[in-house]
C-alpha positions in Angstrom: 156.7 133.2 92.6 160.3 133.4 94.2 160.4 129.7 95.2 159.4 128.5 91.6 161.6 130.9 90.0 164.5 129.5 92.2 163.6 126.0 90.9 163.4 127.2 87.4 166.8 129.1 87.3 168.6 125.9 89.1 167.2 123.6 86.2 167.9 120.4 88.2 165.3 120.0 90.8 166.1 117.5 93.6 163.1 115.5 94.8 163.3 113.9 98.3 161.0 110.8 98.6 160.6 110.2 102.2 159.3 106.7 103.1 158.2 105.8 106.6 158.3 102.0 107.2 156.9 99.8 110.0 156.7 95.9 109.3 156.7 96.2 105.6 159.1 93.2 104.8 156.5 92.1 102.2 156.3 95.2 100.2 159.6 97.4 100.8 161.6 95.8 97.9 158.9 96.2 95.4 158.1 99.8 96.6 161.7 100.8 96.3 161.9 99.1 93.0 159.0 101.2 91.7 160.4 104.4 93.1 163.6 103.9 91.5 161.9 103.1 88.2 159.8 106.3 88.1 160.6 108.2 84.9 160.5 111.8 85.6 161.6 114.9 83.7 165.3 115.0 82.8 165.3 118.3 85.2 164.3 116.3 88.3 166.7 114.2 90.3 165.4 111.7 93.1 166.7 111.2 96.6 165.1 108.4 98.5 165.1 108.6 102.5 163.7 105.4 104.1 163.0 105.6 107.8 162.4 102.2 109.5 160.3 102.9 112.6 161.5 100.0 114.8 160.2 97.2 112.6 160.1 93.9 114.4 159.7 91.5 111.3 162.3 91.2 108.5 162.0 94.7 107.4 165.4 95.9 108.7 167.2 93.1 106.8 165.4 93.8 103.6 166.3 97.7 103.9 170.0 96.5 104.6 170.0 94.5 101.4 168.5 97.4 99.3 171.1 99.6 100.9 173.7 97.3 99.8 172.6 97.4 96.1 171.8 101.2 96.2 174.4 102.9 98.5 172.9 106.3 97.7 169.8 105.7 99.4 169.5 107.2 102.9 168.5 104.8 105.3 167.7 105.7 108.8 166.3 103.6 111.8 164.4 104.1 115.1 165.4 101.5 117.7 161.8 101.3 118.8 158.4 102.1 117.2 157.6 105.7 117.6 154.9 106.2 115.1 154.4 107.5 111.5 154.9 111.1 112.7 158.1 110.5 114.4 159.4 108.6 111.3 158.3 111.6 108.9 160.1 114.1 111.2 163.1 112.1 111.1 162.9 111.7 107.3 162.2 115.5 106.9 165.3 116.2 108.8 167.4 114.1 106.7 166.0 115.2 103.2 167.8 117.8 101.2 165.5 118.1 98.2 163.9 121.2 96.9 160.6 119.4 97.1 159.8 116.7 99.3 157.3 113.8 98.8 155.8 111.4 101.3 155.3 107.8 100.1 153.9 105.2 102.3 155.5 101.6 102.1 152.7 99.6 101.8 152.0 99.7 98.0 148.5 101.3 98.3 149.6 104.3 96.6 151.6 104.0 93.1 154.8 105.9 92.5 153.8 105.8 88.9 151.6 109.1 90.0 154.8 111.1 91.0 154.7 113.3 87.5 151.2 114.4 88.2 151.7 115.2 91.7 154.7 117.3 90.9 153.2 119.2 87.9 151.3 121.7 90.0 154.6 122.6 91.9 156.8 122.8 88.9 154.2 125.2 87.1 153.9 127.5 90.0 150.4 126.6 90.7 150.7 125.1 94.2 152.8 125.1 97.1 151.6 121.8 98.3 149.9 118.9 96.6 147.7 116.1 97.8 147.1 112.9 95.9 143.3 112.4 96.3 142.1 108.8 96.4 138.6 109.9 95.7 139.1 111.9 92.8 140.9 109.0 91.0 139.3 106.5 88.7 140.9 103.6 90.2 140.1 103.0 93.7 139.6 99.7 95.9 138.7 101.0 99.4 138.2 99.3 102.8 134.5 99.4 103.0 131.8 101.8 104.5 133.6 102.4 107.9 136.9 103.4 106.4 135.0 105.5 103.9 132.9 107.2 106.7 136.0 107.9 109.0 137.9 109.5 106.1 135.0 111.6 105.0 134.2 112.7 108.6 138.1 113.7 109.3 138.2 115.5 106.0 134.7 117.2 106.5 135.6 118.4 109.9 139.0 119.8 108.6 137.2 121.8 105.8 134.7 123.1 108.3 137.2 124.4 110.9 140.0 125.5 108.4 138.1 126.8 105.4 139.6 124.3 103.1 137.9 122.2 100.2 139.7 119.1 100.3 138.3 115.7 99.3 141.2 113.4 101.0 142.9 115.1 104.0 144.3 111.6 105.2 146.1 110.8 101.9 149.6 109.3 102.3 150.5 111.2 99.2 151.6 114.6 100.1 154.2 116.9 98.2 155.8 120.1 99.7 158.0 122.8 98.5 160.8 122.7 101.0 160.2 126.1 102.4 156.7 125.0 103.3 157.5 122.2 105.6 160.5 124.0 107.1 158.1 126.7 108.1 156.0 124.4 110.4 157.0 122.8 113.9 155.5 119.3 113.8 154.7 117.5 117.0 152.7 114.4 116.2 154.4 111.1 116.8 151.6 108.6 115.2 149.0 109.1 112.5 147.7 112.4 113.9 150.7 113.8 111.9 148.1 114.0 108.8 145.7 116.4 110.3 148.5 118.4 112.2 150.2 119.0 108.8 146.9 120.1 107.0 145.6 122.3 109.8 148.9 124.2 109.9 149.2 124.5 106.4 145.6 126.0 106.2 146.4 128.3 109.1 149.3 129.7 106.9 147.0 130.0 103.9 149.3 127.8 101.9 148.2 126.9 98.5 147.1 123.2 98.6 146.2 121.5 95.1 144.7 118.0 94.9 145.2 115.6 91.8 143.7 112.2 91.3 145.8 109.2 92.2 145.2 105.5 91.9 144.5 103.7 95.2 144.7 99.9 96.0 143.8 99.6 99.6 144.9 96.7 101.7 142.8 95.1 104.5 144.0 94.6 108.3 144.6 90.9 107.2 147.3 92.2 104.8 148.9 94.5 107.1 147.1 97.6 107.4 148.1 99.5 110.6 145.6 102.2 111.1 142.4 101.4 113.1 139.1 103.3 114.4 141.1 104.6 117.5 143.2 106.6 115.0 140.2 108.1 113.5 139.0 109.4 117.0 142.5 110.7 117.8 142.4 112.4 114.4 139.4 114.3 115.3 141.0 115.6 118.6 143.9 116.4 116.6 142.1 118.6 114.3 140.3 120.4 116.9 143.5 120.9 119.0 145.7 122.2 116.2 142.9 124.6 114.9 141.7 126.1 118.1 144.5 125.4 120.7 147.8 125.2 119.3 
């Protein structure tokens, strides 16, 4: 595949890790530490892009301190909260990597899984990789309602788009640069997840899933997504598949 040949010829692949952040003062320091500590192939360099989506807690101060210690990080900020989709679009626009990886800031997903996420792209087997929380052996979920909502959204996506995913809503998504550049993304909030997947499926992009570790947090611990986001996700799947 031309995209993979280009990466091989260059010998030094740049991985852009895009981190959307909203009110994650409790976790952002540890998350960045883990991302920086990830040991990848010598042929892979990391670029970290942090987008603060209008946080109202101590997150901006924590990010400023992180940037003081690591000046090569790209740190961007929305003046008001616009949603995960808006933060991702800002991060994608700033990323310059050959491959772009989405990493949530809440520590539910572990950067230690980067190597397995990258392998299908580096080998030429996939254009996009999803880290599936349901294929992994280590998973602490949020209960039956969370499981039902995720299964429903993923099942609806598979039914309408002809995919065979186990975890459409995963926060671990990895793209060849040319793939996300071919899409015009519109969603501001959590509906960015189904929008991305439906648009990838319509382009017949090769999506590969790999198992990842998952340690879910509760609302009391700061989880932002709720049942209304699930309903919005269903509407988004139908919209982007049938009417967009």
